[in-house]
C-alpha positions as CSV (number, residue, x, y, z in Angstrom):
1,M,16.8,6.4,-29.9
2,T,13.3,6.5,-28.5
3,D,11.3,3.2,-28.7
4,P,8.3,4.0,-31.0
5,I,6.2,1.4,-29.2
6,K,6.7,3.2,-25.8
7,Q,5.9,6.5,-27.5
8,Q,2.5,5.1,-28.3
9,I,1.8,3.9,-24.7
10,T,-0.5,6.0,-22.6
11,L,-2.2,5.7,-19.3
12,L,-5.2,4.4,-21.2
13,S,-3.3,1.5,-22.8
14,P,-4.1,-2.0,-21.5
15,I,-1.3,-4.1,-19.9
16,Q,-0.8,-7.7,-18.6
17,V,0.7,-7.6,-15.1
18,G,1.5,-11.0,-14.0
19,A,-1.8,-12.9,-14.0
20,L,-3.7,-9.6,-14.0
21,K,-5.1,-8.4,-17.3
22,L,-5.7,-4.6,-16.8
23,K,-7.8,-2.5,-19.1
24,N,-5.6,0.6,-18.5
25,R,-2.5,1.6,-16.5
26,I,-4.3,4.0,-14.2
27,V,-4.1,2.5,-10.7
28,M,-6.1,3.6,-7.6
29,A,-3.5,3.8,-4.9
30,P,-4.1,2.4,-1.4
31,L,-5.9,5.1,0.5
32,T,-6.6,5.0,4.2
33,R,-10.0,6.6,4.8
34,S,-10.9,5.4,8.3
35,R,-14.5,4.6,7.5
36,A,-14.8,0.9,8.3
37,G,-18.1,-0.3,9.7
38,D,-18.9,-2.5,12.7
39,G,-16.2,-5.0,13.5
40,L,-13.8,-3.1,11.3
41,A,-15.5,-4.7,8.3
42,P,-16.4,-2.9,5.1
43,S,-20.0,-1.5,5.1
44,A,-22.4,-0.6,2.3
45,M,-20.8,2.8,2.1
46,N,-17.4,1.2,1.4
47,V,-18.9,-1.0,-1.3
48,E,-20.2,2.0,-3.1
49,Y,-16.9,3.9,-2.8
50,Y,-15.0,1.1,-4.5
51,R,-17.8,0.5,-7.0
52,Q,-17.6,4.1,-8.2
53,R,-13.9,3.7,-9.0
54,A,-14.0,0.4,-10.8
55,S,-12.9,1.9,-14.1
56,A,-9.4,2.0,-12.8
57,G,-7.1,-0.5,-14.4
58,L,-6.3,-1.8,-10.9
59,I,-7.7,-0.8,-7.5
60,I,-5.3,-1.4,-4.6
61,S,-7.5,-1.5,-1.5
62,E,-6.8,0.6,1.6
63,G,-4.4,-1.0,3.9
64,S,-6.2,-3.8,5.9
65,Q,-4.9,-5.2,9.1
66,I,-3.8,-8.8,9.0
67,A,-4.6,-9.4,12.6
68,P,-6.0,-7.6,15.7
69,E,-2.4,-7.1,16.8
70,A,-1.7,-5.3,13.6
71,V,-4.2,-2.4,14.0
72,G,-2.7,1.1,14.0
73,Y,-5.6,3.5,13.7
74,S,-9.2,3.9,14.5
75,G,-11.7,3.0,11.9
76,T,-9.5,1.0,9.5
77,P,-10.6,-2.3,8.1
78,G,-9.1,-5.8,8.7
79,I,-8.9,-9.1,6.9
80,Y,-8.8,-11.4,9.9
81,S,-12.4,-12.1,10.8
82,Q,-15.3,-13.8,8.9
83,Q,-17.3,-10.6,9.2
84,Q,-14.5,-8.7,7.5
85,V,-14.1,-11.3,4.8
86,D,-17.9,-11.1,4.1
87,G,-17.7,-7.3,4.0
88,W,-14.8,-7.4,1.5
89,K,-16.6,-10.0,-0.6
90,K,-19.4,-7.5,-1.2
91,V,-16.7,-5.0,-2.3
92,T,-15.0,-7.3,-4.7
93,D,-18.3,-8.5,-6.2
94,A,-19.3,-4.9,-6.8
95,V,-16.0,-4.0,-8.5
96,H,-16.1,-7.2,-10.6
97,E,-19.6,-6.5,-11.7
98,K,-18.4,-3.2,-13.1
99,G,-15.5,-4.9,-14.9
100,G,-12.8,-3.9,-12.4
101,T,-9.8,-5.6,-10.9
102,I,-8.9,-5.2,-7.2
103,V,-6.2,-6.4,-4.9
104,L,-6.0,-6.1,-1.1
105,Q,-3.2,-4.4,0.6
106,L,-1.9,-6.5,3.6
107,W,-1.0,-4.2,6.5
108,H,0.7,-4.5,9.9
109,C,1.3,-1.1,11.5
110,G,3.9,-2.3,14.0
111,R,5.0,0.4,16.4
112,V,2.7,3.0,14.7
113,S,-0.2,2.1,17.1
114,H,-1.4,2.4,20.7
115,S,-2.2,-0.1,23.4
116,S,-5.8,1.2,23.5
117,L,-6.3,-0.1,19.9
118,L,-4.8,-3.5,20.6
119,P,-6.1,-6.8,22.2
120,H,-5.9,-6.8,26.0
121,G,-4.0,-3.4,26.0
122,M,-0.9,-5.0,24.6
123,L,2.0,-2.8,23.5
124,P,2.5,-2.3,19.7
125,Q,4.9,-4.7,18.1
126,A,8.2,-3.6,16.5
127,P,11.7,-4.9,15.5
128,S,13.2,-2.9,18.4
129,A,11.8,-1.1,21.5
130,I,12.2,2.4,20.0
131,K,9.4,4.9,20.5
132,P,8.4,6.9,17.5
133,A,8.0,10.7,17.7
134,G,4.5,12.1,17.6
135,E,1.0,11.1,18.3
136,V,-1.4,8.5,16.9
137,F,-5.2,8.7,16.2
138,T,-7.1,6.4,18.5
139,N,-10.7,6.0,19.6
140,E,-10.0,8.5,22.3
141,G,-8.5,11.0,20.0
142,M,-4.8,11.8,19.5
143,Q,-2.4,10.1,22.0
144,A,1.3,10.0,22.3
145,Y,3.1,6.9,20.9
146,E,4.3,4.3,23.4
147,T,7.6,2.4,23.5
148,P,6.8,-0.8,21.5
149,H,7.5,-4.4,22.3
150,A,10.5,-5.8,20.5
151,L,9.3,-9.0,18.8
152,T,11.1,-12.2,19.6
153,V,12.2,-14.6,16.8
154,D,9.3,-16.9,17.7
155,E,6.9,-14.0,17.7
156,I,8.2,-13.0,14.2
157,Q,7.2,-16.5,13.0
158,T,3.7,-15.9,14.3
159,V,3.6,-12.6,12.4
160,I,4.5,-14.5,9.2
161,E,1.7,-16.9,9.9
162,M,-0.7,-13.9,10.3
163,Y,0.3,-12.7,6.8
164,K,-0.3,-16.2,5.4
165,K,-3.8,-16.4,7.0
166,A,-4.7,-12.9,5.8
167,A,-3.6,-13.9,2.3
168,Q,-6.0,-16.9,2.5
169,N,-8.8,-14.7,3.8
170,S,-8.1,-12.3,0.9
171,L,-8.6,-15.2,-1.5
172,A,-11.8,-16.2,0.2
173,A,-13.0,-12.5,-0.1
174,G,-12.7,-12.7,-3.9
175,F,-9.8,-10.4,-4.5
176,D,-7.7,-10.7,-7.6
177,G,-4.4,-10.6,-5.7
178,V,-2.7,-8.8,-2.8
179,E,-0.1,-6.1,-2.2
180,V,2.3,-6.5,0.7
181,H,2.6,-3.1,2.4
182,G,6.4,-2.7,3.0
183,A,6.2,1.1,3.0
184,N,5.4,4.3,5.0
185,G,7.1,3.4,8.3
186,Y,4.9,0.3,9.1
187,L,6.2,-3.0,10.4
188,L,8.0,-4.4,7.4
189,D,9.5,-1.0,6.7
190,Q,10.5,-0.8,10.4
191,F,12.5,-4.0,10.0
192,L,14.1,-2.9,6.8
193,R,15.5,0.4,8.1
194,D,18.4,0.8,10.5
195,G,16.8,3.8,12.2
196,T,14.1,1.5,13.7
197,N,15.8,-1.9,13.6
198,H,18.6,-2.2,16.2
199,R,18.5,-6.0,16.5
200,N,21.6,-8.1,16.7
201,D,20.0,-11.4,15.6
202,S,19.1,-12.9,12.2
203,Y,16.5,-10.1,11.6
204,G,18.9,-7.2,12.3
205,G,22.3,-5.7,11.7
206,S,23.1,-6.3,8.0
207,I,20.9,-5.2,5.1
208,E,20.4,-8.9,4.3
209,N,19.1,-9.6,7.8
210,R,16.9,-6.5,8.0
211,A,15.3,-7.4,4.7
212,R,14.7,-11.0,5.9
213,L,11.2,-10.5,7.2
214,L,10.0,-8.7,4.1
215,L,11.2,-11.5,1.9
216,E,9.8,-14.2,4.2
217,V,6.4,-12.5,4.2
218,V,6.4,-12.2,0.4
219,E,7.4,-15.9,0.1
220,A,4.6,-17.0,2.4
221,V,2.0,-14.9,0.7
222,S,3.1,-16.0,-2.8
223,K,2.6,-19.6,-1.8
224,I,-1.1,-18.8,-1.2
225,W,-1.7,-16.6,-4.3
226,G,1.1,-17.4,-6.7
227,A,3.7,-14.7,-7.1
228,D,2.1,-13.4,-10.3
229,R,-0.8,-12.1,-8.2
230,V,1.3,-10.4,-5.6
231,G,2.7,-6.9,-5.5
232,V,5.0,-5.1,-3.0
233,R,5.0,-1.5,-2.0
234,L,8.1,0.3,-0.8
235,S,8.8,4.0,0.1
236,P,12.6,4.5,0.1
237,L,12.7,8.2,1.0
238,Q,9.3,8.6,2.7
239,P,9.9,9.9,6.3
240,F,6.3,9.3,7.4
241,N,5.9,7.8,10.9
242,D,9.4,8.9,12.0
243,I,11.2,6.4,9.8
244,K,14.8,6.8,8.5
245,D,17.8,4.9,7.3
246,S,21.5,5.8,7.2
247,H,22.0,4.3,3.7
248,P,18.6,4.2,1.9
249,E,20.1,3.7,-1.5
250,A,22.0,0.6,-0.4
251,T,19.0,-0.7,1.7
252,F,16.4,-0.4,-1.0
253,S,18.7,-1.4,-3.9
254,Y,19.3,-4.7,-2.1
255,A,15.6,-5.1,-1.3
256,V,14.5,-4.5,-4.9
257,K,17.1,-6.9,-6.3
258,A,16.2,-9.6,-3.7
259,L,12.5,-9.3,-4.6
260,N,13.3,-10.1,-8.3
261,K,13.6,-13.8,-7.4
262,F,9.9,-14.1,-6.8
263,A,8.7,-12.9,-10.3
264,L,6.0,-10.7,-8.7
265,A,3.1,-9.1,-10.5
266,Y,4.6,-5.7,-9.8
267,L,6.8,-3.5,-7.6
268,H,5.1,-0.3,-6.3
269,I,7.6,2.4,-5.4
270,T,6.3,5.6,-4.0
271,E,8.5,8.7,-4.7
272,M,7.1,10.6,-1.7
273,G,9.9,12.1,0.3
274,S,12.1,12.9,-2.7
275,E,11.0,16.5,-2.3
276,T,12.4,16.7,1.2
277,P,15.9,15.2,0.8
278,G,17.8,14.1,3.8
279,V,14.8,13.8,6.2
280,A,14.5,10.0,5.9
281,G,18.2,9.5,5.1
282,P,20.7,10.6,2.5
283,A,19.0,11.6,-0.8
284,F,19.5,9.5,-3.9
285,D,17.9,9.2,-7.3
286,I,14.9,7.0,-6.5
287,K,14.2,6.5,-10.2
288,S,17.5,4.4,-10.3
289,L,15.6,1.6,-8.7
290,R,13.7,1.1,-12.0
291,S,16.8,-0.3,-13.6
292,L,17.3,-2.9,-10.9
293,W,13.8,-4.3,-11.2
294,H,13.1,-7.1,-13.8
295,G,9.3,-6.9,-13.8
296,H,6.4,-4.4,-14.0
297,Y,7.2,-1.2,-12.2
298,M,4.5,1.1,-10.7
299,T,5.2,4.5,-9.2
300,N,3.3,7.2,-7.4
301,S,3.5,10.8,-6.1
302,E,1.9,13.9,-7.5
303,Y,1.4,12.5,-11.0
304,D,-1.2,14.0,-13.4
305,F,-2.3,12.7,-16.9
306,E,0.6,14.5,-18.7
307,K,3.3,13.5,-16.3
308,G,2.0,10.0,-16.1
309,N,2.0,9.5,-19.8
310,Q,5.6,10.9,-19.9
311,G,6.7,8.4,-17.3
312,L,5.2,5.5,-19.3
313,Q,6.7,6.7,-22.6
314,T,10.2,7.2,-21.3
315,G,10.1,3.7,-19.7
316,A,10.3,5.2,-16.1
317,A,7.3,3.1,-15.1
318,D,4.7,0.7,-16.5
319,L,1.8,1.8,-14.3
320,I,1.1,5.0,-12.3
321,S,-1.0,5.0,-9.1
322,F,-3.1,8.0,-8.1
323,G,-4.2,8.8,-4.6
324,K,-5.8,12.2,-4.0
325,L,-7.1,12.5,-7.6
326,F,-9.0,9.2,-7.1
327,I,-10.5,10.5,-3.8
328,S,-12.2,13.4,-5.5
329,N,-12.7,11.9,-9.0
330,P,-14.5,8.5,-8.9
331,D,-14.5,8.7,-12.7
332,L,-10.8,9.7,-13.0
333,V,-10.2,7.3,-16.0
334,E,-13.1,8.8,-17.9
335,R,-12.0,12.4,-17.1
336,F,-8.5,11.7,-18.2
337,A,-9.8,10.2,-21.5
338,A,-12.0,13.2,-22.1
339,H,-9.3,15.7,-21.0
340,A,-12.0,17.0,-18.7
341,P,-11.6,19.2,-15.6
342,L,-10.9,17.4,-12.3
343,N,-12.7,17.8,-9.0
344,Q,-10.4,19.1,-6.3
345,P,-10.2,17.0,-3.1
346,D,-11.3,18.3,0.3
347,P,-8.5,17.3,2.8
348,S,-10.9,17.9,5.8
349,T,-12.9,14.8,4.8
350,F,-9.9,12.5,4.0
351,Y,-10.1,10.6,7.3
352,G,-13.2,9.4,9.1
353,G,-16.7,10.8,8.8
354,D,-19.6,9.8,6.6
355,E,-20.6,10.0,2.9
356,Q,-19.4,13.6,2.6
357,G,-16.1,13.7,0.8
358,Y,-16.3,9.9,0.3
359,I,-19.0,8.9,-2.1
360,D,-20.5,12.2,-3.0
361,Y,-17.9,13.6,-5.4
362,P,-19.7,14.3,-8.7
363,V,-19.0,12.4,-12.0
364,M,-18.7,14.3,-15.2
365,S,-22.4,14.0,-16.1
366,E,-23.3,15.7,-12.8
367,S,-20.7,18.4,-12.9
């Protein structure tokens, strides 16, 4: 029998998510746009970008490096310097003035980087010295990945401290919470998956050991923010950045169940990769993770208004995050509410560049 209360829930319904009181269930997904200003700090253009989208129930900022050693791409912002904290404070002030709620995504790219982007030409950091396939976007253009440096146990503790400091900086910058980026083939995902983690110490081997760093980072960040203002993003079947696992269902089932102990604000599972079964590991029903999670569940991947409402009403999710639709529709919430046509995004302006394709998409009144 269908729950009549769930039948009435839509993307426009308010929800309390941990300590966050959200005016709707439409979430702006974290979106790398490679348009940070000087010092990899948010600029006035970035302030306007987030201000335009403040009607979202929740904005998850673009991934922001926790330290200089965590940089993975040219033009992406950080949260480790005072200049960056000050830049982000202007963003959060603008969003709050428009009645919005915004959390910062904490990001360490790990092996998905290049020595030309890192301090003193150091090698990228990783759980194991396994070179990813492909190339990375640097200040000198596309360059082949390098074989990364396998972190020692002592260096791993330093990484955890970096996350802790970044969480403190996020608090100082006026955010409403943080999301720990454990997805898309970046450092925490690299530790979690056996395709990239070949360690034989307490951070490798068994699923429990491979999940250790993710859990220790979440614990450290939760001590700064309170777990009810912390979310975690995972991508069980996403093959991005040459990531794979021999048993993703077992790996991510364990991780989801282990994260329950923190009573987090939400778990953010991207369904990307489900359409290419077997690439990142043996396929499984990614929606099965919903039943393992005890809190608020957010999902993402090619949702529209109708599909999002259906997901909420069947109990498949509590919130839906939107990526490309928020790039091209700063007033996505208002367009959904009015059943209005949507602007189509221009992929050629997704990464880098200026205002074009960033803050010049028209709102309904201009269309």
